[in-house]
ZAVEXNU-865893 format. One record per residue: x, y, z negated of N, C-alpha, C in turn. Coordinates in pm, whole numbers, padded with zeros to 5 digits, always signed. Example, Ala and Ser with C-alpha at 12.3 -4.5 7.8 and 13.67 -1.06 7.14 Angstrom:
BEGIN
+01319-00569-00780+01230-00450-00780+01320-00330-00780
+01285-00225-00708+01367-00106-00714+01290+00003-00787
This chain:
BEGIN
+08963+23154-10743+08892+23075-10644+08788+22987-10713
+08716+22910-10634+08607+22834-10692+08654+22695-10729
+08610+22646-10844+08618+22505-10873+08491+22442-10819
+08487+22310-10818+08374+22241-10758+08322+22134-10852
+08192+22131-10872+08129+22025-10949+08046+21942-10852
+08082+21816-10831+08005+21731-10742+07870+21704-10806
+07764+21706-10723+07633+21698-10782+07541+21593-10722
+07584+21527-10612+07488+21437-10550+07564+21336-10468
+07514+21215-10456+07574+21117-10366+07551+21164-10224
+07657+21160-10142+07649+21226-10011+07602+21131-09902
+07517+21039-09932+07470+20946-09832+07338+20987-09770
+07288+21103-09800+07159+21146-09746+07172+21176-09599
+07089+21119-09516+07097+21140-09373+06968+21192-09316
+06959+21190-09183+06843+21249-09118+06715+21174-09149
+06729+21044-09186+06610+20967-09216+06557+20987-09356
+06628+21057-09438+06586+21079-09576+06472+21179-09580
+06393+21178-09690+06287+21279-09703+06343+21419-09697
+06261+21512-09650+06308+21650-09634+06357+21707-09765
+06288+21675-09875+06332+21726-10004+06469+21677-10042
+06498+21550-10011+06630+21496-10042+06736+21562-09957
+06703+21591-09831+06799+21658-09745+06828+21798-09797
+06724+21871-09839+06748+22004-09894+06831+21997-10021
+06807+21890-10100+06885+21875-10222+07032+21859-10191
+07063+21786-10083+07202+21770-10045+07266+21904-10015
+07194+21991-09945+07251+22118-09905+07270+22212-10022
+07183+22204-10121+07189+22302-10230+07258+22251-10353
+07276+22118-10364+07330+22063-10489+07465+21998-10473
+07528+22009-10356+07660+21949-10339+07757+22006-10441
+07756+22138-10460+07852+22197-10553+07802+22331-10601
+07847+22370-10718+07819+22503-10772+07951+22575-10791
+07959+22702-10755+08082+22777-10777+08104+22799-10925
+08234+22794-10963+08267+22811-11104+08355+22932-11128
+08387+23008-11025+08471+23125-11039+08456+23211-10917
+08521+23306-10963+08514+23387-10847+08583+23313-10722
+09589+23278-07799+09479+23294-07854+09418+23395-07784
+09275+23378-07790+09203+23453-07688+09125+23568-07750
+09126+23577-07878+09046+23681-07941+09134+23785-08006
+09252+23806-07954+09347+23893-08021+09329+24040-07995
+09259+24080-07890+09246+24222-07859+09154+24290-07959
+09183+24415-07991+09103+24486-08091+08972+24531-08030
+08869+24539-08114+08737+24584-08073+08739+24734-08050
+08664+24778-07950+08661+24921-07922+08592+24998-08034
+08493+24935-08097+08420+25002-08205+08500+24999-08333
+08506+25112-08403+08580+25118-08529+08492+25175-08639
+08359+25157-08625+08269+25200-08731+08294+25117-08855
+08259+25171-08970+08286+25104-09097+08155+25063-09161
+08150+24939-09208+08033+24886-09278+08071+24857-09422
+07994+24913-09517+08021+24885-09658+07966+24748-09694
+08042+24675-09775+08000+24543-09820+08025+24531-09969
+07930+24469-10038+07942+24453-10182+08013+24327-10224
+08066+24250-10128+08135+24127-10162+08040+24009-10163
+08093+23892-10192+08019+23767-10185+07922+23753-10300
+07794+23736-10267+07696+23713-10373+07718+23579-10440
+07779+23485-10368+07807+23354-10427+07904+23368-10543
+08002+23456-10527+08099+23477-10633+08038+23558-10746
+07960+23658-10714+07909+23748-10816+07794+23688-10896
+07712+23606-10833+07592+23557-10898+07597+23408-10929
+07709+23343-10899+07724+23199-10923+07606+23121-10864
+07565+23159-10745+07454+23090-10679+07501+22953-10630
+07406+22867-10594+07440+22734-10549+07513+22743-10415
+07617+22662-10401+07695+22665-10277+07626+22583-10170
+07608+22643-10055+07547+22580-09938+07658+22552-09839
+07686+22426-09804+07798+22398-09713+07778+22454-09574
+07655+22492-09539+07627+22550-09408+07617+22702-09411
+07632+22764-09528+07625+22910-09539+07503+22966-09468
+07387+22908-09498+07264+22940-09425+07227+23088-09432
+07268+23156-09537+07235+23298-09551+07308+23385-09449
+07406+23327-09379+07484+23404-09281+07431+23388-09139
+07313+23331-09122+07254+23316-08988+07221+23452-08929
+07214+23457-08796+07166+23576-08726+07253+23698-08740
+07383+23679-08749+07473+23791-08768+07543+23835-08641
+07604+23952-08649+07689+24001-08540+07812+23911-08526
+07876+23916-08409+08001+23845-08389+08103+23898-08488
+08156+23811-08571+08251+23858-08672+08392+23814-08638
+08488+23904-08667+08629+23874-08645+08713+23900-08769
+08658+23965-08869+08729+23979-08995+08796+24111-09018
+08766+24212-08937+08831+24341-08960+08781+24404-09090
+08876+24441-09176+08843+24501-09305+08956+24594-09347
+08920+24697-09423+09017+24796-09470+09096+24747-09591
+09089+24619-09620+09150+24564-09740+09232+24441-09703
+09322+24401-09793+09405+24282-09771+09325+24157-09810
+09223+24128-09733+09140+24010-09756+09150+23918-09635
+09160+23789-09663+09171+23688-09558+09075+23574-09587
+09027+23512-09480+08955+23385-09495+09010+23288-09393
+09043+23167-09438+09100+23064-09350+08989+22984-09283
+09004+22963-09151+08914+22876-09076+08997+22773-09000
+08941+22654-08983+09011+22543-08917+08920+22482-08811
+08974+22467-08691+08898+22417-08576+08936+22273-08541
+08840+22206-08474+08858+22083-08396+08852+21953-08474
+08859+21955-08606+08856+21832-08683+08714+21780-08701
+08698+21684-08797+08806+21630-08880+08886+21522-08809
+09013+21512-08849+09103+21410-08796+09156+21329-08914
+09141+21196-08911+09175+21115-09029+09318+21125-09076
+09413+21149-08986+09553+21150-09031+09602+21289-09070
+09518+21392-09057+09562+21527-09095+09466+21597-09190
+09336+21590-09165+09241+21668-09245+09243+21632-09393
+09248+21504-09433+09253+21475-09577+09375+21537-09645
+09489+21538-09579+09608+21601-09639+09589+21751-09653
+09526+21813-09552+09498+21956-09563+09403+21984-09678
+09300+21903-09694+09206+21922-09804+09277+21917-09939
+09374+21828-09952+09451+21821-10076+09529+21950-10099
+09589+22005-09993+09662+22132-10005+09567+22246-10044
+09451+22249-09982+09354+22355-10014+09313+22347-10161
+09288+22226-10209+09254+22209-10351+09367+22257-10441
+09489+22219-10404+09605+22255-10486+09619+22406-10501
+09585+22479-10395+09602+22624-10395+09472+22699-10423
+09366+22627-10455+09240+22692-10489+09176+22766-10374
+09194+22717-10252+09144+22785-10133+09021+22714-10080
+08917+22790-10051+08800+22741-09979+08805+22795-09837
+08772+22711-09740+08785+22747-09599+08656+22715-09525
+08650+22756-09398+08541+22718-09309+08598+22628-09201
+08534+22512-09181+08578+22414-09081+08479+22415-08965
+08528+22448-08845+08446+22445-08725+08468+22309-08658
+08365+22227-08666+08376+22084-08639+08323+22049-08501
+08401+21970-08427+08355+21910-08302+08271+21788-08339
+08144+21787-08298+08049+21691-08354+08058+21551-08295
+08117+21536-08179+08123+21403-08119+08209+21310-08204
+08159+21191-08229+08243+21090-08292+08231+21079-08442
+08133+21145-08505+08113+21115-08646+07971+21069-08676
+07890+21049-08573+07754+21002-08596+07730+20864-08536
+07838+20793-08499+07826+20661-08440+07848+20549-08540
+07864+20427-08488+07874+20309-08575+08014+20250-08577
+08106+20304-08500+08242+20252-08501+08312+20289-08631
+08415+20213-08665+08486+20237-08790+08543+20378-08795
+08599+20426-08684+08656+20561-08682+08547+20667-08696
+08431+20641-08637+08319+20734-08655+08281+20744-08802
+08275+20629-08869+08240+20629-09011+08346+20701-09093
+08471+20685-09053+08579+20753-09125+08567+20905-09110
+08541+20951-08989+08526+21094-08968+08404+21149-09041
+08296+21071-09043+08177+21114-09117+08207+21126-09266
+08284+21033-09319+08320+21039-09461+08404+21162-09491
+08495+21196-09400+08578+21316-09419+08490+21441-09414
+08394+21442-09322+08304+21558-09312+08227+21576-09443
+08178+21467-09499+08109+21477-09628+08203+21527-09737
+08328+21482-09729+08426+21524-09829+08454+21673-09819
+08462+21724-09696+08482+21868-09677+08371+21946-09748
+08246+21903-09726+08133+21971-09789+08137+21955-09940
+08170+21835-09988+08170+21808-10132+08275+21890-10205
+08383+21925-10138+08489+22004-10201+08459+22154-10201
+08345+22193-10148+08304+22332-10155+08339+22416-10035
+08381+22354-09926+08412+22428-09804+08285+22447-09721
+08294+22536-09623+08181+22565-09534+08200+22491-09403
+08089+22442-09347+08090+22369-09220+08031+22458-09112
+08105+22475-09001+08056+22546-08885+08055+22455-08763
+07981+22492-08660+07970+22413-08537+08072+22460-08434
+08124+22363-08357+08226+22391-08255+08193+22314-08127
+08064+22300-08098+08005+22225-07987+08014+22074-08013
+07957+21998-07919+07956+21852-07933+08088+21790-07890
+08145+21838-07779+08266+21773-07727+08374+21872-07685
+08372+21992-07740+08475+22093-07713+08474+22141-07568
+08357+22148-07510+08346+22199-07373+08361+22351-07370
+08413+22400-07258+08421+22544-07236+08283+22592-07192
+08213+22663-07278+08073+22694-07253+08052+22786-07134
+08147+22874-07108+08132+22966-06995+08134+22894-06861
+08179+22769-06859+08182+22691-06735+08058+22605-06717
+07966+22609-06813+07848+22523-06809+07723+22603-06771
+07627+22532-06709+07495+22591-06684+07419+22604-06816
+07313+22683-06813+07237+22709-06935+07192+22581-07004
+07134+22487-06928+07084+22364-06988+07196+22284-07052
+07313+22287-06993+07426+22213-07048+07476+22277-07177
+07472+22411-07183+07508+22479-07308+07410+22441-07418
+07282+22445-07385+07181+22408-07485+07199+22263-07529
+07236+22176-07436+07257+22035-07472+07374+22020-07568
+07480+22099-07547+07592+22096-07641+07546+22131-07782
+07464+22232-07793+07416+22275-07925+07321+22172-07984
+07230+22119-07902+07132+22022-07951+07199+21894-08000
+07293+21841-07923+07361+21717-07962+07446+21739-08086
+07509+21855-08094+07587+21888-08213+07497+21893-08337
+07384+21961-08325+07292+21973-08438+07241+21836-08483
+07210+21748-08387+07162+21614-08421+07268+21535-08497
+07393+21550-08457+07501+21479-08525+07517+21527-08668
+07511+21658-08689+07520+21711-08826+07401+21665-08910
+07282+21666-08851+07164+21619-08924+07182+21474-08968
+07238+21392-08880+07253+21250-08911+07348+21227-09028
+07450+21309-09040+07553+21287-09142+07527+21368-09268
+07483+21493-09253+07470+21583-09368+07327+21626-09399
+07234+21589-09312+07096+21625-09340+07061+21769-09310
+07143+21838-09235+07119+21976-09197+07221+22017-09093
+07209+22141-09045+07303+22184-08942+07357+22322-08974
+07478+22353-08923+07541+22483-08952+07467+22600-08888
+07495+22719-08940+07449+22842-08876+07567+22925-08826
+07688+22884-08859+07808+22949-08808+07858+22871-08688
+07904+22944-08586+07943+22880-08460+08068+22947-08405
+08158+22865-08353+08273+22917-08280+08284+22844-08147
+08288+22919-08040+08301+22860-07907+08442+22807-07886
+08457+22686-07831+08591+22636-07800+08668+22735-07713
+08793+22753-07745+08883+22845-07675+08841+22991-07693
+08743+23018-07774+08689+23153-07785+08621+23199-07657
+08585+23102-07570+08530+23134-07438+08381+23164-07450
+08345+23290-07434+08207+23332-07446+08184+23451-07356
+08060+23476-07323+08020+23594-07247+07877+23627-07289
+07818+23728-07226+07684+23772-07267+07581+23660-07252
+07595+23579-07147+07500+23469-07126+07512+23366-07237
+07634+23325-07268+07655+23228-07376+07610+23287-07509
+07641+23414-07531+07598+23479-07656+07447+23468-07674
+07372+23490-07566+07226+23484-07575+07178+23343-07606
+07240+23244-07544+07199+23105-07567+07231+23061-07709
+07343+23106-07760+07381+23072-07897+07291+23145-07997
+07262+23272-07968+07180+23352-08059+07038+23300-08069
+06986+23243-07960+06847+23196-07964+06831+23080-08062
+06942+23016-08101+06936+22910-08202+06965+22963-08342
+06984+23095-08354+07005+23154-08485+07148+23156-08534
+07242+23116-08450+07381+23110-08494+07443+23249-08509
+07539+23258-08598+07633+23370-08606+07766+23322-08550
+07818+23391-08450+07946+23352-08393+08060+23409-08476
+08158+23325-08500+08276+23365-08577+08397+23358-08486
+08456+23472-08459+08580+23478-08382+08695+23486-08481
+08801+23556-08449+08916+23565-08539+09003+23682-08497
+09090+23725-08584+09187+23828-08547+09327+23796-08598
+09344+23677-08655+09472+23639-08714+09499+23492-08683
+09621+23461-08640+09660+23322-08615+09799+23298-08672
+09843+23174-08658+09982+23141-08693+10048+23067-08578
+10000+23092-08456+10064+23036-08338+10067+22885-08335
+09967+22819-08397+09977+22673-08412+09947+22597-08284
+09887+22660-08185+09863+22592-08059+09993+22572-07982
+10079+22673-07984+10207+22663-07915+10315+22598-08002
+10304+22611-08132+10407+22560-08223+10411+22408-08221
+10526+22355-08261+10540+22210-08276+10612+22175-08406
+10622+22271-08496+10686+22245-08625+10630+22339-08730
+10642+22297-08855+10597+22383-08965+10676+22512-08970
+10803+22505-08934+10887+22625-08936+10839+22728-08835
+10797+22683-08717+10744+22775-08617+10613+22837-08664
+10528+22757-08728+10402+22810-08780+10428+22917-08885
+10521+22891-08976+10551+22987-09082+10607+23116-09024
+10694+23106-08926+10749+23226-08863+10639+23309-08797
+10547+23241-08726+10436+23311-08662+10341+23371-08765
+10322+23304-08878+10237+23354-08986+10293+23484-09042
+10423+23487-09066+10484+23609-09117+10467+23724-09019
+10489+23696-08891+10473+23800-08790+10328+23847-08782
+10234+23754-08796+10093+23790-08791+10053+23878-08909
+10103+23848-09028+10075+23932-09144+10134+24071-09126
+10253+24078-09068+10313+24209-09041+10225+24290-08946
+10171+24226-08843+10083+24296-08750+09955+24342-08819
+09902+24259-08907+09781+24298-08978+09807+24422-09063
+09922+24430-09125+09955+24547-09208+09954+24675-09127
+09989+24666-09000+09998+24785-08915+09870+24814-08838
+09772+24726-08846+09656+24739-08759+09572+24861-08797
+09527+24939-08699+09450+25060-08730+09317+25033-08798
+09264+24913-08786+09137+24881-08851+09156+24815-08987
+09279+24809-09032+09305+24753-09164+09362+24612-09158
+09413+24564-09270+09484+24436-09271+09395+24313-09281
+09265+24329-09308+09178+24214-09330+09169+24125-09209
+09145+23995-09234+09141+23905-09120+09071+23774-09144
+09015+23719-09035+08972+23580-09028+09083+23504-08959
+09135+23402-09026+09253+23329-08978+09208+23205-08902
+09258+23189-08780+09230+23070-08699+09348+22974-08708
+09320+22851-08753+09417+22741-08753+09345+22615-08706
+09421+22506-08690+09363+22379-08645+09404+22268-08742
+09305+22205-08805+09338+22098-08899+09378+21969-08830
+09376+21969-08696+09421+21853-08619+09571+21856-08592
+09639+21964-08628+09782+21979-08600+09863+21944-08724
+09947+21840-08718+10027+21804-08836+10115+21918-08885
+10165+22000-08793+10254+22109-08835+10179+22218-08912
+10049+22230-08891+09968+22322-08972+09957+22270-09115
+09925+22142-09127+09914+22080-09260+10046+22092-09335
+10155+22065-09266+10286+22071-09330+10324+22214-09368
+10277+22312-09290+10315+22451-09315+10228+22519-09419
+10110+22466-09447+10015+22542-09528+10069+22580-09666
+10135+22492-09741+10190+22536-09871+10287+22653-09857
+10369+22652-09752+10463+22762-09731+10390+22890-09691
+10280+22878-09619+10200+22996-09584+10143+23060-09710
+10095+22979-09802+10044+23034-09927+10156+23094-10011
+10271+23031-10010+10386+23086-10082+10425+23222-10025
+10414+23238-09893+10444+23367-09830+10349+23475-09880
+10222+23443-09894+10127+23541-09949+10164+23579-10091
+10204+23481-10171+10244+23511-10309+10370+23596-10313
+10464+23566-10227+10587+23645-10222+10555+23791-10188
+10466+23810-10092+10427+23947-10056+10352+24013-10172
+10272+23938-10243+10201+23996-10356+10297+24038-10467
+10405+23963-10485+10504+24002-10586+10566+24137-10551
+10591+24159-10421+10645+24288-10378+10542+24399-10393
+10416+24370-10358+10310+24470-10369+10280+24506-10514
+10301+24411-10603+10273+24433-10745+10358+24547-10800
+10475+24568-10741+10566+24672-10788+10534+24809-10729
+10438+24815-10636+10406+24940-10568+10273+24995-10621
+10276+25112-10676+10159+25173-10738+10046+25190-10636
+09928+25141-10672+09810+25162-10590+09792+25067-10473
+09882+24971-10456+09871+24879-10344+09786+24758-10381
+09690+24724-10294+09612+24602-10314+09697+24479-10285
+09669+24371-10357+09733+24243-10330+09652+24167-10225
+09717+24071-10160+09646+23985-10066+09548+23897-10142
+09426+23888-10090+09317+23817-10156+09257+23718-10056
+09261+23589-10088+09204+23486-10002+09060+23461-10045
+08966+23492-09957+08824+23482-09989+08773+23340-09968
+08672+23304-10046+08615+23170-10040+08521+23149-09923
+08467+23254-09866+08371+23240-09757+08374+23365-09670
+08287+23366-09571+08284+23474-09472+08179+23580-09502
+08118+23576-09619+08002+23661-09644+08033+23810-09637
+08153+23851-09677+08183+23995-09675+08188+24050-09533
+08209+23962-09434+08218+24007-09295+08084+24003-09223
+07981+23948-09286+07853+23928-09219+07774+24058-09212
+07720+24085-09093+07631+24200-09070+07517+24155-08979
+07395+24195-09012+07278+24154-08934+07293+24195-08788
+07247+24109-08698+07275+24129-08556+07184+24231-08490
+07056+24224-08510+06966+24310-08435+06942+24256-08295
+06903+24343-08203+06862+24300-08069+06980+24268-07978
+07096+24326-08002+07212+24307-07915+07284+24179-07953
+07269+24073-07871+07326+23943-07906+07479+23941-07897
+07538+24040-07832+07684+24047-07821+07746+24152-07913
+07665+24208-08002+07717+24312-08092+07823+24253-08184
+07932+24328-08201+08040+24285-08290+08029+24354-08425
+08068+24283-08527+08064+24339-08662+08157+24459-08673
+08114+24558-08748+08196+24676-08771+08303+24647-08876
+08403+24732-08881+08507+24719-08982+08446+24728-09121
+08487+24638-09209+08428+24629-09343+08504+24718-09442
+08427+24794-09518+08480+24870-09633+08412+24812-09756
+08487+24740-09838+08428+24669-09951+08394+24761-10066
+08295+24720-10145+08255+24795-10263+08374+24811-10358
+08399+24933-10401+08519+24963-10480+08521+24888-10612
+08407+24877-10679+08405+24807-10807+08431+24658-10790
+08375+24599-10684+08399+24458-10655+08547+24432-10628
+08606+24519-10548+08749+24506-10519+08831+24519-10647
+08796+24616-10730+08872+24640-10853+08869+24519-10945
+08753+24454-10956+08744+24336-11042+08832+24223-10989
+08826+24200-10859+08907+24093-10800+09056+24126-10810
+09091+24251-10785+09231+24289-10791+09286+24277-10933
+09205+24307-11032+09251+24292-11171+09286+24147-11200
+09202+24055-11153+09232+23913-11172+09356+23872-11095
+09365+23917-10969+09481+23883-10886+09610+23933-10949
+09606+24051-11008+09727+24107-11070+09767+24028-11194
+09671+23982-11270+09704+23897-11385+09772+23769-11338
+09715+23708-11234+09774+23586-11181+09912+23612-11122
+09925+23723-11049+10053+23755-10985+10162+23781-11088
+10129+23849-11195+10231+23874-11298+10284+23743-11354
+10198+23643-11361+10241+23512-11412+10333+23442-11313
+10291+23433-11185+10376+23357-11093+10496+23436-11045
+10490+23568-11050+10606+23647-11011+10713+23649-11119
+10676+23609-11240+10774+23605-11349+10879+23498-11326
+10844+23396-11247+10943+23295-11212+11030+23347-11098
+11149+23292-11084+11242+23342-10982+11192+23314-10842
+11119+23202-10824+11062+23168-10694+10914+23142-10716
+10824+23219-10653+10681+23196-10671+10644+23053-10635
+10551+22998-10712+10508+22861-10686+10446+22851-10548
+10466+22740-10479+10420+22727-10342+10282+22682-10327
């Protein structure tokens, strides 16, 4: 996974010179190393992907993943055991900082789909949420938009949908000096009309195909049980085991369960390590391998990803070295 080198004071806002704002987006960090959306897509075409250029070329990390603009609706279908974690609805002061610590501990980079209301104001809690948002970016995670106030977009008129996007963008500009290009509709509620309104702003919509039941759960144990069942379903899925994982950083039981969820992946990798030719589970730092250019159809969904064989082989070699080390202990580290 990526380490992070902090590179700039994160106080640059919308009033700063344009050059300073761009510097914030490109110099926050440099990489140092490598539910309503559950139904399967009717299309099962395969798209080859060469993997993340950020990992391969050590390019500057952009917290908004600007290179992923204008893409097809992505859900994470891939012929490989690759996952990317996404977290909705935060930041929340009593949960998100603890989750960030867990992510650091396990070397995981995630995408946070942020509700923009309440971090661009002058109240103490607004300032706290803004500080957490800056911290998310500084730690090397990606920031996505989740509307201004978590409205169900399919229930709004066109102008109201546009207002949600405009107010959200203004809030991000005020705090981070730029705005995301990745977008997730609250509740996954979207249709062709909403798709067109979102696409006209250049967004790539990110859906999901993997959860841990955290909306219904009320304990870490329930989340872990649902996570295991979800991984089992991914293994059997006709489009392959790859997935974009939907979780919520506002749920204490998600934060409490996350170390055990990572331990579950390691436990499965220890079993896979003994099976000739089996890929290990690989947690990706970003969504780039799932990105495909959209074209004229604003509702087009990304095709199933078939990753470049050499790229996969390099990552798997590293994963196997790491797995041999942690599997040597009687209980994999959590």
